[in-house]
C-alpha positions as CSV (number, residue, x, y, z in Angstrom):
1,M,0.2,0.1,0.2
2,P,1.1,3.6,-0.6
3,K,2.4,5.8,1.9
4,A,-0.5,8.4,1.5
5,P,-2.9,5.7,2.1
6,L,-1.2,4.1,4.8
7,A,-1.2,7.6,6.8
8,A,-4.8,7.9,5.8
9,A,-5.4,4.6,7.5
10,F,-3.8,5.0,10.3
11,A,-4.6,8.8,10.9
12,S,-8.2,6.9,10.9
13,V,-7.7,4.2,13.2
14,A,-5.5,6.3,15.5
15,G,-8.0,9.2,15.7
16,W,-11.2,6.6,16.3
17,A,-9.4,5.5,18.8
18,F,-8.2,8.3,20.9
19,D,-11.7,9.7,20.5
20,L,-13.1,6.3,22.1
21,F,-10.2,6.6,24.2
22,D,-11.3,9.8,25.8
23,L,-15.1,8.7,26.2
24,F,-14.5,5.2,27.8
25,L,-12.1,7.3,30.7
26,L,-15.5,8.4,32.3
27,L,-16.5,4.9,32.5
28,Y,-13.0,3.6,33.8
29,V,-14.1,6.2,36.9
30,A,-17.1,6.2,37.3
31,G,-17.1,5.4,40.7
32,P,-14.5,8.2,42.0
33,V,-16.8,10.7,39.6
34,G,-19.5,9.6,40.9
35,R,-18.7,10.3,44.4
36,Q,-16.7,13.8,43.6
37,I,-19.0,15.3,41.4
38,F,-22.8,13.4,41.6
39,P,-22.7,12.5,45.1
40,A,-26.1,10.7,46.1
41,H,-27.9,8.9,48.9
42,S,-27.5,5.2,46.7
43,E,-24.6,4.0,44.7
44,T,-27.3,3.1,41.6
45,L,-28.2,7.0,41.9
46,S,-24.9,7.8,41.4
47,L,-23.8,5.6,38.5
48,A,-26.7,6.8,36.7
49,A,-26.2,10.7,37.2
50,V,-22.5,9.5,35.9
51,F,-23.8,7.9,33.0
52,A,-26.3,10.4,32.3
53,S,-23.3,13.1,31.8
54,F,-22.4,10.4,29.5
55,A,-25.8,10.3,27.9
56,V,-25.3,14.0,27.5
57,S,-22.3,13.7,25.2
58,V,-23.7,11.1,23.3
59,L,-26.9,13.3,22.5
60,M,-24.7,15.8,21.1
61,R,-22.6,13.8,18.7
62,P,-25.5,14.2,16.0
63,A,-25.5,17.8,16.0
64,G,-21.6,17.6,15.7
65,A,-21.7,15.1,12.9
66,A,-24.2,17.5,11.4
67,V,-22.2,20.4,12.1
68,F,-18.4,18.9,10.9
69,G,-19.6,16.7,8.3
70,E,-20.8,19.4,6.5
71,L,-17.9,21.2,7.2
72,A,-16.1,17.8,6.3
73,D,-17.7,17.7,2.8
74,R,-17.3,21.1,1.7
75,K,-13.9,22.2,3.0
76,G,-12.0,18.8,2.9
77,R,-11.8,16.0,5.6
78,K,-8.0,16.4,6.5
79,A,-8.6,20.0,7.7
80,I,-11.5,19.0,9.6
81,M,-9.6,16.0,11.6
82,V,-7.3,18.0,12.8
83,T,-9.9,20.2,14.6
84,V,-11.9,17.8,16.1
85,L,-9.0,15.9,17.2
86,A,-7.9,18.6,18.9
87,G,-11.2,20.1,20.4
88,V,-11.9,16.4,21.7
89,G,-8.8,16.3,23.5
90,L,-8.4,19.3,25.3
91,S,-12.4,19.1,26.2
92,T,-11.5,15.8,27.8
93,A,-8.6,16.9,29.5
94,A,-10.4,20.2,31.1
95,M,-12.7,17.7,33.2
96,G,-9.6,16.6,35.1
97,L,-9.4,20.3,36.6
98,V,-13.4,20.6,37.7
99,P,-13.6,21.0,41.1
100,T,-15.6,18.7,43.6
101,Y,-19.2,18.7,44.7
102,A,-17.7,19.5,48.2
103,T,-16.2,22.1,47.1
104,I,-18.7,24.2,44.9
105,G,-21.5,22.4,45.3
106,V,-23.9,22.6,42.2
107,V,-21.5,24.0,39.8
108,A,-19.6,21.1,39.7
109,P,-21.8,18.6,38.0
110,I,-22.6,22.0,35.9
111,I,-19.3,22.5,35.1
112,F,-18.6,19.0,33.5
113,I,-21.5,18.2,32.2
114,V,-21.0,21.4,29.9
115,L,-17.7,19.7,28.8
116,R,-19.4,16.8,28.5
117,I,-21.7,18.5,25.7
118,I,-18.5,20.3,23.9
119,Q,-16.8,17.2,23.9
120,G,-19.7,15.5,22.4
121,L,-19.9,18.3,19.6
122,F,-16.3,17.5,18.9
123,V,-16.7,13.9,18.7
124,G,-19.3,13.7,16.5
125,G,-16.7,15.8,13.9
126,V,-14.5,12.7,14.4
127,T,-16.6,10.3,13.0
128,A,-17.5,12.6,9.9
129,T,-13.5,12.5,9.2
130,T,-11.8,9.2,10.5
131,H,-15.1,7.0,9.3
132,T,-14.7,8.8,5.5
133,L,-11.0,9.3,5.3
134,G,-9.7,5.4,5.4
135,I,-12.4,4.5,3.5
136,E,-11.9,6.7,0.9
137,S,-8.1,6.1,0.8
138,V,-7.8,3.0,0.6
139,A,-8.2,0.6,-2.3
140,P,-11.1,-1.2,-2.7
141,R,-10.3,-4.7,-1.6
142,W,-9.3,-3.3,1.8
143,R,-11.8,-1.0,2.7
144,G,-14.0,-4.2,4.7
145,L,-10.5,-4.8,6.7
146,M,-10.7,-0.7,7.3
147,S,-14.0,-0.8,8.4
148,G,-13.2,-3.9,11.2
149,L,-10.2,-1.3,11.7
150,V,-11.4,1.8,12.7
151,G,-14.9,1.3,13.4
152,G,-14.4,-1.7,15.9
153,G,-10.9,-1.8,16.2
154,G,-10.2,1.4,16.9
155,A,-12.9,0.9,19.4
156,G,-10.8,-1.8,20.9
157,L,-7.2,0.3,20.7
158,G,-9.2,2.8,22.7
159,A,-10.4,0.6,25.3
160,A,-7.0,-0.7,25.2
161,M,-5.2,2.4,26.0
162,A,-7.7,3.7,28.3
163,S,-6.8,0.0,30.4
164,I,-2.9,1.1,30.6
165,V,-3.7,4.2,31.4
166,F,-6.1,3.0,34.2
167,L,-3.1,0.5,35.0
168,V,-0.5,2.8,35.0
169,V,-2.4,5.4,37.4
170,S,-4.1,3.4,39.4
171,T,-0.1,2.0,40.1
172,F,0.6,5.7,41.6
173,F,-3.0,6.3,42.8
174,A,-3.7,3.4,45.0
175,G,-6.9,3.1,47.2
176,D,-8.4,6.1,48.2
177,A,-5.8,8.2,46.2
178,F,-7.7,7.4,43.3
179,D,-10.7,8.6,44.2
180,E,-9.0,11.9,45.6
181,L,-7.0,12.5,42.6
182,G,-6.1,9.5,40.4
183,W,-9.6,10.1,38.4
184,R,-8.5,13.5,37.5
185,F,-4.5,12.5,36.0
186,M,-7.2,9.9,33.6
187,F,-8.5,12.9,31.9
188,F,-5.1,14.5,31.5
189,S,-4.2,12.0,29.5
190,G,-6.3,12.7,27.5
191,L,-4.0,15.7,25.5
192,L,-2.2,12.4,24.1
193,G,-5.4,12.5,21.2
194,A,-4.9,16.6,20.6
195,L,-1.0,15.2,20.0
196,L,-2.3,13.5,16.9
197,S,-4.2,16.4,15.2
198,L,-0.2,17.7,14.3
199,F,0.4,13.8,12.6
200,V,-2.8,14.7,10.6
201,L,-2.0,18.4,9.6
202,R,1.9,17.1,9.1
203,K,1.2,13.8,7.0
204,V,-1.8,13.1,6.1
205,E,-3.1,13.8,2.6
206,E,-6.4,14.5,1.6
207,S,-8.4,11.9,0.4
208,P,-8.5,11.6,-3.4
209,L,-12.0,10.5,-3.8
210,W,-13.2,14.2,-2.3
211,L,-10.3,15.5,-4.5
212,A,-11.4,14.0,-7.4
213,E,-15.2,15.5,-6.7
214,Q,-14.1,18.9,-6.0
215,A,-12.3,19.0,-9.4
216,R,-15.2,17.6,-10.8
217,A,-17.8,20.6,-9.5
218,K,-15.2,23.3,-10.3
219,T,-15.7,21.5,-13.7
220,R,-19.1,21.9,-13.7
221,A,-19.4,25.4,-12.5
222,H,-17.3,26.8,-15.0
223,T,-19.1,25.2,-18.0
224,N,-22.6,25.7,-16.3
225,P,-22.9,27.7,-13.1
226,T,-26.2,27.5,-12.4
227,A,-26.8,23.9,-13.0
228,N,-24.1,23.1,-10.4
229,N,-26.2,25.6,-8.1
230,T,-29.6,23.2,-8.6
231,K,-27.8,20.1,-8.5
232,R,-25.2,20.8,-5.2
233,T,-26.4,18.1,-2.7
234,R,-27.5,19.9,0.2
235,F,-27.9,18.7,4.0
236,R,-31.9,19.0,3.7
237,D,-31.2,16.0,1.1
238,L,-30.6,13.8,3.5
239,V,-33.0,14.3,5.9
240,A,-35.6,15.2,4.1
241,G,-35.3,14.3,0.8
242,R,-34.6,11.1,-1.2
243,Y,-32.0,9.7,1.4
244,R,-34.4,10.2,3.9
245,K,-35.4,6.3,4.0
246,I,-31.6,5.4,3.9
247,L,-30.9,7.5,6.4
248,L,-33.7,5.6,9.1
249,I,-32.7,2.4,8.0
250,N,-29.0,3.3,8.6
251,I,-29.7,4.9,11.9
252,A,-31.6,1.8,13.0
253,V,-28.9,-0.1,12.1
254,T,-26.1,1.5,14.3
255,A,-28.3,1.9,17.3
256,G,-28.9,-1.9,17.8
257,A,-25.0,-1.9,17.0
258,G,-24.6,0.7,19.3
259,A,-26.4,-0.6,22.1
260,Q,-24.4,-4.1,21.5
261,Y,-21.2,-1.9,22.4
262,Y,-22.8,-0.1,25.4
263,L,-24.0,-3.1,27.2
264,T,-21.1,-4.9,26.6
265,S,-17.7,-3.3,26.4
266,G,-18.8,0.0,27.4
267,F,-20.4,-1.3,30.9
268,L,-17.7,-3.7,31.1
269,P,-16.2,-1.5,33.5
270,T,-19.0,-0.8,35.8
271,L,-19.8,-4.7,35.8
272,L,-16.2,-6.0,36.5
273,D,-16.2,-3.1,39.7
274,S,-19.6,-2.4,41.1
275,T,-21.5,-6.1,40.1
276,I,-18.2,-8.6,40.5
277,E,-16.5,-6.2,42.7
278,M,-13.4,-7.4,41.2
279,P,-10.3,-6.5,42.5
280,A,-8.7,-3.0,40.7
281,S,-5.3,-4.5,39.4
282,S,-7.2,-7.5,38.2
283,R,-9.9,-5.6,36.5
284,G,-7.5,-3.6,34.6
285,T,-6.2,-6.9,33.1
286,V,-9.3,-8.1,32.1
287,L,-10.4,-5.3,30.2
288,L,-6.9,-4.7,28.9
289,V,-7.1,-8.4,27.4
290,S,-10.4,-8.1,26.3
291,S,-9.9,-4.6,24.3
292,L,-6.8,-6.2,22.4
293,V,-9.2,-9.4,21.5
294,V,-11.7,-6.8,20.4
295,V,-9.0,-5.3,17.8
296,L,-8.8,-9.0,16.1
297,S,-12.1,-10.0,15.9
298,A,-13.3,-6.7,14.5
299,T,-10.8,-6.6,12.1
300,A,-11.3,-9.8,11.1
301,A,-15.0,-9.7,10.6
302,G,-14.6,-6.5,8.2
303,E,-12.6,-8.8,6.0
304,L,-14.9,-11.2,6.0
305,S,-17.8,-8.5,4.9
306,E,-15.3,-7.7,2.1
307,R,-15.6,-11.3,0.6
308,I,-18.4,-12.9,1.8
309,G,-21.0,-9.3,2.0
310,R,-21.4,-6.7,4.8
311,R,-25.2,-8.1,5.0
312,K,-24.4,-11.5,5.5
313,T,-21.9,-10.8,8.1
314,M,-23.9,-8.4,10.2
315,L,-27.1,-11.0,9.9
316,G,-25.1,-13.9,10.8
317,L,-23.0,-12.5,13.7
318,G,-26.1,-10.5,15.1
319,A,-28.3,-14.0,15.0
320,I,-25.5,-15.8,17.2
321,N,-25.3,-12.5,19.5
322,L,-29.1,-12.7,20.1
323,V,-28.5,-15.8,22.0
324,A,-24.6,-15.8,23.4
325,L,-24.8,-12.1,24.9
326,P,-27.3,-12.5,27.1
327,L,-26.1,-15.5,27.7
328,I,-22.4,-14.6,28.9
329,T,-23.6,-11.7,30.6
330,L,-26.0,-13.5,33.1
331,T,-22.6,-15.8,33.5
332,L,-20.0,-13.4,34.1
333,A,-22.2,-11.9,36.6
334,K,-22.0,-14.6,38.5
335,T,-18.5,-15.7,38.0
336,N,-16.2,-15.6,41.1
337,P,-14.4,-12.4,41.3
338,T,-11.1,-14.4,42.7
339,S,-11.4,-16.5,39.2
340,T,-9.7,-14.2,37.3
341,G,-9.1,-17.0,33.9
342,A,-12.9,-17.3,34.2
343,V,-14.2,-13.6,34.4
344,M,-11.5,-12.8,31.6
345,L,-13.0,-15.8,29.2
346,W,-16.3,-14.4,29.8
347,A,-15.6,-11.1,28.9
348,C,-13.2,-11.8,26.0
349,L,-16.3,-13.6,24.5
350,L,-18.8,-10.8,25.8
351,A,-16.5,-8.0,23.7
352,M,-15.5,-9.8,21.0
353,L,-19.1,-11.3,19.5
354,A,-20.5,-7.5,20.4
355,N,-17.6,-5.8,18.8
356,A,-17.4,-8.4,15.4
357,A,-21.1,-7.5,14.8
358,Y,-20.8,-4.0,13.8
359,A,-17.3,-4.2,12.2
360,P,-18.6,-3.6,8.8
361,V,-21.1,-1.3,9.5
362,M,-18.6,1.8,8.7
363,A,-17.9,0.3,5.3
364,F,-21.9,-0.4,4.8
365,L,-22.8,3.4,6.0
366,N,-19.9,5.0,3.6
367,E,-21.2,2.8,0.5
368,R,-25.0,4.3,0.8
369,Y,-23.4,7.8,0.4
370,P,-22.1,9.4,-2.7
371,T,-18.8,11.5,-2.0
372,A,-20.4,15.0,-1.7
373,L,-22.9,13.8,1.1
374,R,-20.8,10.8,2.6
375,S,-19.5,12.4,5.7
376,R,-22.7,14.2,7.0
377,G,-24.7,11.0,5.6
378,T,-22.1,8.7,7.7
379,A,-21.3,10.7,10.5
380,V,-25.1,11.7,11.0
381,S,-26.4,8.2,10.5
382,W,-23.4,7.0,13.1
383,N,-23.7,9.0,15.7
384,T,-27.7,9.2,15.9
385,G,-27.8,5.3,16.0
386,F,-24.9,5.2,19.0
387,M,-26.5,8.1,20.4
388,L,-29.6,6.1,20.8
389,G,-27.7,3.1,21.5
390,G,-25.9,4.9,24.4
391,L,-28.7,5.9,26.3
392,T,-29.3,2.1,27.2
393,P,-26.8,1.7,30.3
394,T,-28.5,4.4,31.8
395,F,-31.9,3.3,31.7
396,V,-30.1,-0.3,32.6
397,N,-29.1,1.9,35.9
398,L,-32.4,3.3,36.7
399,L,-34.6,0.4,36.2
400,S,-32.2,-1.6,38.4
401,P,-33.4,-1.3,42.1
402,T,-30.0,-2.5,43.0
403,I,-26.8,-3.5,41.8
404,D,-27.5,-7.2,41.9
405,D,-30.4,-6.6,39.2
406,V,-28.4,-4.9,36.9
407,P,-27.3,-8.1,34.9
408,G,-30.9,-9.1,34.1
409,R,-31.7,-5.7,32.8
410,L,-28.7,-5.7,30.6
411,A,-29.7,-9.0,29.1
412,I,-33.3,-7.6,28.5
413,F,-31.9,-4.7,27.0
414,L,-29.2,-6.7,24.6
415,I,-32.2,-9.0,23.4
416,G,-34.0,-5.8,22.4
417,A,-30.9,-4.1,20.7
418,L,-30.1,-7.4,18.8
419,I,-33.6,-7.4,17.0
420,V,-33.7,-3.7,16.3
421,F,-30.3,-4.6,14.3
422,L,-31.3,-7.5,12.7
423,V,-34.6,-6.2,11.6
424,A,-32.7,-3.1,10.1
425,V,-30.0,-5.2,8.4
426,S,-32.5,-7.8,6.4
427,S,-34.4,-4.3,5.7
428,S,-31.3,-3.1,3.5
429,P,-29.5,-4.0,0.6
430,E,-26.2,-5.8,0.1
431,T,-23.8,-2.7,-0.1
432,R,-20.3,-3.9,-1.1
433,G,-18.7,-2.2,-3.7
434,N,-20.9,0.7,-4.4
435,L,-18.5,3.4,-3.4
436,D,-18.3,5.7,-5.7
437,H,-16.5,4.9,-8.7
438,P,-13.8,7.7,-9.0
439,A,-14.7,7.8,-12.8
440,L,-18.1,9.1,-11.7
441,G,-17.9,10.4,-8.4
442,A,-20.8,12.1,-6.4
443,Q,-22.5,14.2,-9.1
444,P,-26.4,15.0,-7.9
445,G,-27.1,13.2,-10.9
446,N,-26.0,10.0,-10.2
447,A,-26.0,10.0,-6.6
448,G,-29.7,7.9,-6.9
449,E,-28.1,5.7,-9.5
450,A,-25.1,4.6,-6.9
451,V,-28.2,3.8,-4.2
452,S,-30.5,2.1,-6.7
453,T,-27.8,-0.1,-7.8
454,A,-26.7,-1.2,-4.0
455,G,-30.7,-1.7,-4.0
456,E,-30.6,-3.8,-6.9
457,G,-27.4,-5.9,-5.6
458,R,-25.4,-5.2,-8.7
459,P,-21.8,-5.1,-8.5
460,S,-20.3,-1.5,-9.6
461,P,-17.2,-0.8,-11.3
462,D,-15.3,-0.6,-8.4
463,H,-16.4,-3.9,-6.9
464,R,-15.6,-5.1,-10.3
465,R,-12.4,-3.4,-9.7
466,S,-11.8,-4.9,-6.6
467,L,-12.1,-8.8,-7.1
468,H,-9.1,-8.5,-9.5
């Protein structure tokens, strides 16, 4: 693979990893943050408040996707990636500076939530760039693998990095010291993600598909300015035009995928801590290993989707998860916390299956939209769906009278999420190979043709080329 696509691929994976790393930090310090920033008369209410602040950040992601996705489609993927990566890192680090509730009272949770809102806006923008730049830059043959690397593998790497930081910080700030000060250094480590923006600025080249589309747009504007203005792809085409039905189905797919993630890998740190009550050192090791397993399983599932199709891969793994994930969750909750090997086995199976199922989603979404609308379409679909999925842990906590009730509620919500996922994927066409061919691009006149081709299951010229 040439150096330019490699740099874009690395930036996309690393950008999404640092993005998820910044989000994961709150999950790893949910207990201390709940006690320091959101104190309540019961542990479940305190945790619910923490996850509500997590949900606030998730709720802002679609807005960030719309704003930064629009900019990425107009100004380029690279420039916006630099901006959003820096924004996520700085807003995350600022959370470590928030005074405690005991110090400034109700102002503490207000400041914390405001920072979560800001972070959520930037996170939505990260999706608009990392999810698109990597797919558009690599050769067609590697798009499935790229989807798994960024969508699932990036999440696994982000969780792994968060686990490493947790292990290091909890070593230096053991016991009560972690509750008092250590959790702040967890947030300060978010600055590492901001540094990635410098790499993107200096080493990454713009998406070749986006550059080709811009060149065609200039040609059309020069030859027929009036036609160019009337055919320009607008945001309302995504939400109210011919792409509305596609958007709704894509949101349902990603909502089912997001719920699988948040109810398994996303909830795992809290499940191991509050429900199983596993020691911090062993817990960190389990989370690290399970995160690394996700990188392998998601990448493999993405590659499988390039061979047998996105739809078949998601339906097959989703059907397995419908039975496996609730059973594994209930079994894990009953496992002896001192049996590190057994806990690790079930945790790895849980994370592996859940993340593999949605590994092809990123490529699937990119292949559903033309170049001129791709950042917006992909980002809004992904972030709206993951916003809905991200709300599920909050409801699990709120509907659990005690900590012992959490595993049962998790199993019920997982079954519901998987039903949504399977129905939505069943309603979708096979998309493999339907990313716009560079020779055609995403001219508004061709955009509908690209979508209808996907619906009819006919391989595009781009896909035929990828087979050779």
